[in-house]
C-alpha angles and dihedrals in degrees: 000000000000120000116233124218088260093061092115127191111240093229120148130186133205118233127190130199130174128234098216093192092060098027092231135123127237121209125210129188111198142157113277091214096073093047093048094044098053107026127071088197094057093041089058092044095052092044090067115115113266091247090063103042107010095130104027110118095001097103137028089251092054097040115155107254115218109202120210092015117116125216089245092053093050092047089053090051094049092045088055093047095048102031105021093110092062127080109251137148111262119187124224089246089058092050090050090050090048090051090054098048096040090052094048096045095040100244089157101179092046089049091053092050092047094051090051093050094047092049092058099033119126119242092035126222114268112262095246091054091048090054093050093048093043092052094044096045101032101249102148096173090069096057107072096046091048094048090046090054092050093046099047105038122099097240120077123229113295122226091253092052091049090053091050093050097042128236100284097046093042090054091050092050090051090050091048091052090053092050093049092050092046096048095045096048098229098020097258137085107274094036121136092276091061102033093106097042091114134017122201143148095272098252122136093263092049092048090052092046090050091050091051091047092050092048092049092049092048094049091048091050093049092048090050092051092048091049091047099046107024115023092068091074098047 
């Protein structure tokens, strides 16, 4: 009898994570196959010679400890591995947790999927949270749009946003907002600073061209301010 590629070994491993808020451990018993299939970290771990890791993860006493992973994050990961093919409601908080654990444990394809979902999720993450996550998990494409939103909106940074960003970065964002408002006249495309960006005869086509020119100039100015005042600390 020939064995097909779906002749899977019934191996399971024990994983342990700590709930820091309650100072207690949480034990998980899961199939090794999914971990080894999707994670570079676990593939390397399980590839170790038997003499080095023969007992790790095989019993509750030798469970593999995953530092800096919360029980909620690991539950989100396992839910995705075991139930990801089924339609189910997944909250934004769960996707954020999945981003964290997939980044830490090198589940690269799950990380890519999670980034894509978060980018198109409605409602979107607040810009300060996007900046924190992008910096922590190396997602550079999230940074400029989030900083642009903070620097061009009417409302200043809230206390909660300042706490999320940290003192130095919050101060730089505040400075960038001031520069954007100063350089654009009234802080918006079409302000005094951009009123002469395009000159035309006043027809519909010229008005549209002027609007596009003003918008392009404004975006370029905002990007320049962000690069000048913020990017140095990233």
